[in-house]
Backbone as CSV, one residue per row, in Angstrom:
resi,resn,N_x,N_y,N_z,CA_x,CA_y,CA_z,C_x,C_y,C_z
1,MET,12.241,25.926,-41.421,11.919,24.526,-41.194,10.803,24.450,-40.136
2,GLN,9.885,23.498,-40.311,8.740,23.308,-39.414,8.590,21.857,-39.035
3,ILE,7.951,21.669,-37.876,7.484,20.311,-37.555,6.070,20.231,-38.129
4,LYS,5.868,19.282,-39.035,4.580,19.122,-39.718,3.847,17.882,-39.246
5,ILE,4.623,16.771,-39.054,4.015,15.492,-38.726,4.767,14.850,-37.570
6,SER,4.035,14.395,-36.591,4.591,13.598,-35.503,3.921,12.225,-35.592
7,THR,4.662,11.190,-35.212,4.178,9.827,-35.402,3.954,9.123,-34.074
8,VAL,2.844,8.403,-33.977,2.562,7.490,-32.872,2.346,6.125,-33.520
9,PHE,3.103,5.120,-33.036,2.920,3.764,-33.538,1.695,3.157,-32.871
10,VAL,0.891,2.464,-33.638,-0.356,1.842,-33.099,-0.432,0.404,-33.581
11,ASP,-1.078,-0.424,-32.768,-1.212,-1.834,-33.131,-2.355,-2.123,-34.066
12,ASP,-3.281,-1.146,-34.257,-4.431,-1.337,-35.128,-4.877,0.041,-35.574
13,GLN,-4.710,0.360,-36.834,-5.021,1.708,-37.322,-6.529,2.022,-37.254
14,ASP,-7.391,1.061,-37.536,-8.832,1.337,-37.437,-9.248,1.650,-36.007
15,LYS,-8.756,0.854,-35.067,-9.025,1.083,-33.647,-8.445,2.439,-33.224
16,ALA,-7.252,2.768,-33.674,-6.612,4.037,-33.326,-7.432,5.209,-33.873
17,LEU,-7.868,5.122,-35.135,-8.667,6.171,-35.710,-9.941,6.398,-34.901
18,ALA,-10.598,5.298,-34.511,-11.813,5.426,-33.709,-11.514,6.090,-32.361
19,PHE,-10.418,5.738,-31.733,-10.085,6.318,-30.442,-9.733,7.799,-30.584
20,TYR,-8.810,8.115,-31.467,-8.316,9.487,-31.567,-9.402,10.460,-32.068
21,THR,-10.369,9.965,-32.845,-11.466,10.833,-33.272,-12.620,10.778,-32.284
22,GLY,-13.024,9.566,-31.887,-14.191,9.410,-31.023,-13.970,9.808,-29.585
23,LYS,-12.840,9.462,-29.018,-12.569,9.721,-27.597,-11.833,11.045,-27.377
24,LEU,-10.905,11.389,-28.264,-10.128,12.606,-28.076,-10.685,13.810,-28.837
25,GLY,-11.552,13.550,-29.803,-12.152,14.658,-30.568,-11.280,15.170,-31.690
26,PHE,-10.230,14.407,-32.067,-9.401,14.813,-33.199,-10.230,14.533,-34.468
27,ARG,-9.730,15.091,-35.575,-10.395,14.938,-36.863,-9.463,14.219,-37.838
28,LYS,-10.029,13.287,-38.597,-9.211,12.593,-39.614,-8.782,13.591,-40.658
29,MET,-7.482,13.569,-40.975,-6.944,14.473,-41.988,-6.665,13.720,-43.277
30,ALA,-5.895,12.617,-43.175,-5.535,11.840,-44.355,-5.709,10.369,-44.081
31,ASP,-6.232,9.668,-45.078,-6.373,8.204,-44.991,-6.160,7.703,-46.415
32,ILE,-4.900,7.368,-46.701,-4.499,7.048,-48.082,-3.858,5.664,-48.138
33,ALA,-4.430,4.778,-48.954,-3.790,3.491,-49.201,-2.538,3.686,-50.029
34,MET,-1.452,3.101,-49.546,-0.157,3.230,-50.247,0.438,1.820,-50.399
35,GLY,-0.145,1.026,-51.295,0.294,-0.355,-51.425,-0.087,-1.130,-50.196
36,GLN,0.886,-1.786,-49.573,0.582,-2.547,-48.368,0.495,-1.667,-47.112
37,TYR,0.783,-0.381,-47.268,0.764,0.537,-46.159,-0.416,1.492,-46.259
38,ARG,-0.706,2.161,-45.152,-1.807,3.107,-45.084,-1.288,4.374,-44.398
39,TRP,-1.362,5.498,-45.073,-0.960,6.762,-44.504,-2.197,7.346,-43.809
40,LEU,-2.156,7.418,-42.481,-3.322,7.834,-41.696,-2.901,8.910,-40.704
41,THR,-3.522,10.073,-40.833,-3.211,11.170,-39.909,-4.484,11.783,-39.336
42,VAL,-4.331,12.370,-38.163,-5.409,13.119,-37.528,-4.868,14.475,-37.108
43,VAL,-5.779,15.418,-36.871,-5.420,16.747,-36.402,-6.303,17.107,-35.208
44,SER,-5.769,17.962,-34.379,-6.535,18.458,-33.231,-7.239,19.742,-33.624
45,PRO,-8.522,19.840,-33.302,-9.214,21.107,-33.615,-8.675,22.276,-32.770
46,GLU,-7.975,21.948,-31.679,-7.390,22.982,-30.798,-5.913,23.197,-31.112
47,GLY,-5.365,22.405,-32.003,-3.911,22.434,-32.245,-3.482,23.479,-33.244
48,VAL,-2.196,23.503,-33.471,-1.593,24.418,-34.450,-2.010,23.974,-35.848
49,HIS,-2.483,24.899,-36.645,-2.923,24.580,-38.006,-1.756,23.968,-38.792
50,GLY,-2.051,22.860,-39.454,-1.073,22.211,-40.307,-0.255,21.112,-39.657
51,VAL,-0.362,20.954,-38.310,0.369,19.900,-37.632,-0.510,18.677,-37.539
52,GLU,0.056,17.538,-37.995,-0.715,16.275,-38.023,-0.045,15.228,-37.152
53,LEU,-0.870,14.319,-36.623,-0.379,13.167,-35.889,-0.599,11.942,-36.779
54,GLN,0.511,11.305,-37.153,0.407,10.100,-37.967,0.183,8.898,-37.083
55,LEU,-0.779,8.068,-37.416,-1.081,6.835,-36.719,-0.463,5.706,-37.523
56,GLU,0.773,5.408,-37.218,1.607,4.467,-37.996,1.456,3.051,-37.456
57,SER,1.116,2.116,-38.309,0.970,0.715,-37.913,2.286,0.054,-37.601
58,VAL,2.290,-0.752,-36.538,3.490,-1.561,-36.196,3.417,-2.924,-36.875
59,VAL,2.313,-3.240,-37.534,2.150,-4.546,-38.175,3.214,-4.680,-39.269
60,GLY,4.011,-5.718,-39.173,5.067,-5.971,-40.141,6.319,-5.126,-39.909
61,PHE,6.359,-4.399,-38.838,7.489,-3.529,-38.507,7.955,-3.897,-37.091
62,ASP,8.681,-4.996,-37.020,9.057,-5.576,-35.728,9.798,-4.591,-34.823
63,ALA,10.680,-3.802,-35.337,11.433,-2.865,-34.528,10.497,-1.853,-33.843
64,ALA,9.516,-1.364,-34.585,8.549,-0.401,-34.048,7.676,-1.080,-32.993
65,ALA,7.258,-2.317,-33.257,6.437,-3.043,-32.290,7.196,-3.245,-30.968
66,LEU,8.460,-3.591,-31.067,9.282,-3.793,-29.888,9.462,-2.468,-29.127
67,PHE,9.730,-1.399,-29.857,9.883,-0.076,-29.242,8.595,0.302,-28.509
68,GLN,7.459,0.148,-29.164,6.169,0.514,-28.585,5.940,-0.321,-27.309
69,LYS,6.157,-1.616,-27.385,5.949,-2.497,-26.237,6.872,-2.155,-25.091
70,THR,8.118,-1.853,-25.391,9.087,-1.483,-24.352,8.700,-0.215,-23.656
71,LEU,8.296,0.813,-24.411,7.836,2.061,-23.791,6.627,1.796,-22.880
72,TYR,5.652,1.057,-23.378,4.423,0.817,-22.618,4.728,0.044,-21.314
73,GLU,5.499,-1.037,-21.454,5.791,-1.868,-20.286,6.658,-1.151,-19.255
74,SER,7.430,-0.174,-19.683,8.254,0.568,-18.731,7.507,1.786,-18.163
75,GLY,6.254,1.980,-18.600,5.446,3.085,-18.091,5.826,4.450,-18.618
76,ARG,6.439,4.456,-19.809,6.879,5.707,-20.420,5.910,6.116,-21.541
77,PRO,5.520,7.384,-21.565,4.613,7.817,-22.639,5.341,7.917,-23.978
78,CYS,4.613,7.691,-25.052,5.191,7.803,-26.383,5.184,9.238,-26.896
79,THR,4.307,10.039,-26.326,4.211,11.458,-26.701,3.437,12.199,-25.621
80,ALA,3.279,13.496,-25.783,2.526,14.298,-24.841,1.580,15.240,-25.590
81,PHE,0.425,15.431,-25.001,-0.534,16.420,-25.482,-0.696,17.466,-24.408
82,VAL,-0.948,18.687,-24.775,-1.037,19.809,-23.832,-2.477,20.264,-23.677
83,THR,-2.840,20.633,-22.471,-4.171,21.130,-22.160,-4.032,22.319,-21.196
84,GLU,-5.044,23.162,-21.146,-5.039,24.272,-20.206,-5.531,23.875,-18.828
85,ASP,-6.271,22.760,-18.727,-6.821,22.307,-17.432,-6.770,20.779,-17.393
86,VAL,-5.664,20.249,-16.875,-5.461,18.807,-16.883,-6.477,18.070,-16.013
87,ASP,-6.920,18.689,-14.907,-7.900,18.027,-14.040,-9.232,17.834,-14.797
88,ALA,-9.713,18.894,-15.416,-10.978,18.812,-16.182,-10.838,17.866,-17.375
89,GLU,-9.713,17.949,-18.085,-9.495,17.098,-19.258,-9.427,15.622,-18.867
90,ALA,-8.721,15.325,-17.770,-8.637,13.935,-17.288,-10.004,13.396,-16.947
91,GLN,-10.829,14.235,-16.290,-12.173,13.777,-15.936,-13.033,13.580,-17.206
92,ALA,-12.904,14.477,-18.152,-13.666,14.315,-19.411,-13.247,13.015,-20.126
93,LEU,-11.947,12.718,-20.114,-11.487,11.471,-20.718,-12.075,10.259,-19.988
94,ARG,-12.057,10.285,-18.664,-12.661,9.191,-17.884,-14.132,9.020,-18.258
95,ASP,-14.838,10.159,-18.349,-16.281,10.135,-18.670,-16.519,9.529,-20.047
96,ARG,-15.543,9.606,-20.942,-15.684,9.027,-22.293,-15.114,7.613,-22.340
97,GLY,-14.748,7.040,-21.159,-14.320,5.657,-21.098,-12.828,5.455,-21.339
98,VAL,-12.048,6.517,-21.267,-10.600,6.394,-21.479,-9.940,5.975,-20.160
99,ALA,-8.982,5.052,-20.236,-8.246,4.619,-19.030,-7.198,5.666,-18.686
100,VAL,-7.483,6.440,-17.659,-6.557,7.449,-17.149,-5.831,6.841,-15.954
101,ARG,-4.521,6.943,-15.942,-3.699,6.319,-14.888,-3.465,7.284,-13.745
102,GLY,-4.258,7.136,-12.689,-4.075,7.959,-11.499,-4.687,9.351,-11.648
103,GLU,-4.204,10.224,-10.778,-4.689,11.630,-10.765,-3.556,12.519,-11.250
104,PRO,-3.912,13.689,-11.794,-2.877,14.626,-12.217,-2.000,15.010,-11.032
105,GLU,-0.686,15.099,-11.298,0.288,15.469,-10.302,1.143,16.619,-10.776
106,THR,1.523,17.487,-9.825,2.413,18.575,-10.145,3.838,18.038,-10.197
107,MET,4.535,18.350,-11.277,5.922,17.919,-11.489,6.736,19.129,-11.966
108,GLY,7.220,19.900,-11.020,7.951,21.091,-11.371,7.075,22.084,-12.111
109,PRO,7.402,22.437,-13.355,6.669,23.458,-14.084,5.414,22.943,-14.821
110,ILE,5.040,21.676,-14.567,3.845,21.122,-15.226,2.985,20.377,-14.215
111,LYS,1.747,20.141,-14.594,0.851,19.226,-13.888,0.446,18.214,-14.963
112,ALA,0.540,16.921,-14.648,0.365,15.931,-15.709,-0.215,14.627,-15.182
113,VAL,-0.767,13.879,-16.113,-1.266,12.521,-15.875,-1.141,11.755,-17.192
114,MET,-1.055,10.439,-17.109,-0.982,9.610,-18.322,-2.324,8.916,-18.549
115,PHE,-2.602,8.673,-19.832,-3.755,7.873,-20.199,-3.334,6.886,-21.271
116,GLU,-4.168,5.847,-21.445,-3.917,4.807,-22.441,-4.757,5.067,-23.678
117,ASP,-4.151,4.823,-24.853,-4.921,5.010,-26.092,-5.580,3.708,-26.556
118,GLY,-5.347,2.604,-25.863,-5.956,1.338,-26.242,-5.313,0.714,-27.470
119,CYS,-4.256,1.320,-27.990,-3.567,0.831,-29.183,-2.103,0.570,-28.888
120,GLY,-1.810,0.390,-27.583,-0.443,0.058,-27.165,0.392,1.208,-26.648
121,ASN,-0.260,2.353,-26.394,0.508,3.541,-25.990,-0.009,4.191,-24.728
122,LEU,0.946,4.843,-24.036,0.633,5.735,-22.946,0.882,7.139,-23.486
123,ILE,-0.038,8.048,-23.179,0.073,9.435,-23.629,0.147,10.308,-22.381
124,HIS,1.079,11.219,-22.336,1.186,12.168,-21.234,0.305,13.352,-21.539
125,LEU,-0.586,13.682,-20.634,-1.448,14.850,-20.750,-0.880,15.926,-19.808
126,VAL,-0.469,17.044,-20.363,0.333,18.009,-19.629,-0.313,19.386,-19.617
127,GLN,-0.335,19.988,-18.437,-0.736,21.382,-18.283,0.471,22.180,-17.828
128,PRO,0.966,23.083,-18.675,2.070,23.942,-18.252,1.620,24.852,-17.130
129,LEU,2.413,24.980,-16.062,2.096,25.858,-14.959,2.840,27.177,-15.055
130,VAL,3.809,27.250,-15.931,4.616,28.438,-16.156,4.408,28.878,-17.619
131,LYS,4.094,30.123,-17.786,3.922,30.656,-19.150,5.286,30.927,-19.756
132,PRO,5.461,30.605,-21.042,6.738,30.892,-21.701,6.951,32.412,-21.755
133,GLN,8.197,32.794,-21.685,8.517,34.235,-21.711,8.649,34.735,-23.109
């Protein structure tokens, strides 16, 4: 069994696609009209081959919209992305106009900071400080 797709709820799929490809450097993988829905995924050029991030619309899905809003308003990230150098990555995001919340902080075995995707989400950017055994 594998993890193939992870989902992030977004308030606007076009805006999300522009952000995740233009600001984060991800690549569009799938963009398929499915009746009233749109299956939209991106992949990271640095990520594990075959793993996709689905950009799922909250439009017409009240429970997802409420979940997304509650996470955001409580300051909780919806997901995490990993980097080898969180300080450099946070600065690169700022340079590309991304709203990064504060400075990276050490939290036990990680160093992390959150940023906003502009589509209703906070994303945790994490640098592991301990190598897995």
